[in-house]
C-alpha positions in Angstrom: 0.0 0.0 0.0 1.3 3.4 -0.9 1.8 5.8 2.0 1.1 9.4 1.4 3.1 12.3 2.8 1.4 14.8 5.1 2.5 18.1 6.5 1.7 19.5 9.9 1.2 23.3 10.3 0.4 25.7 13.1 -1.8 28.8 12.5 -0.2 31.8 14.2 -2.2 34.6 15.9 -1.6 36.9 12.9 -3.1 34.4 10.5 0.1 33.2 9.0 1.1 29.5 9.2 4.2 27.8 10.4 5.3 24.5 8.9 6.5 21.9 11.5 7.1 18.6 9.8 6.4 16.2 6.9 5.3 12.7 7.9 4.8 9.6 5.9 1.4 7.9 6.6 -1.9 9.2 8.0 -1.6 7.7 11.5 1.9 9.0 12.2 0.8 12.4 10.9 -2.1 12.5 13.2 0.1 11.4 16.1 2.6 14.2 15.3 -0.3 16.7 15.0 -1.4 15.8 18.5 2.1 16.1 19.9 2.7 19.5 18.4 -0.7 20.8 19.5 0.2 20.0 23.1 3.1 22.5 22.9 1.1 25.5 21.7 -2.2 27.3 22.2 -2.6 27.9 18.5 -4.7 25.9 16.1 -2.8 23.1 14.3 -3.6 21.0 11.3 -2.3 18.2 9.1 -2.8 18.3 5.4 -2.0 16.2 2.3 -0.4 19.0 0.2 -1.0 17.4 -3.2 -4.8 17.2 -2.7 -5.2 20.0 -0.2 -7.1 17.6 2.0 -7.0 18.4 5.7 -6.8 15.1 7.6 -7.0 16.6 11.1 -7.2 19.8 13.1 -6.7 20.7 16.8 -8.4 23.9 17.8 -6.7 26.8 19.7 -6.8 26.2 23.4 -5.3 27.3 26.7 -2.1 25.6 28.0 -3.4 26.2 31.6 -4.2 23.0 33.3 
């Protein structure tokens, strides 16, 4: 089975996006998305660049417990 490459981004408060990483496979991409989202209060998302399909998002949140 062919694994696709996905990219994980963070949406910054000014509306720009910051690329974090490229990951091979949907499950590893979603795991990386979750990990990155725990380190920021900004929205994060994972996308298949070729098709522009967003495979997951994590909404902006507070880091306070």
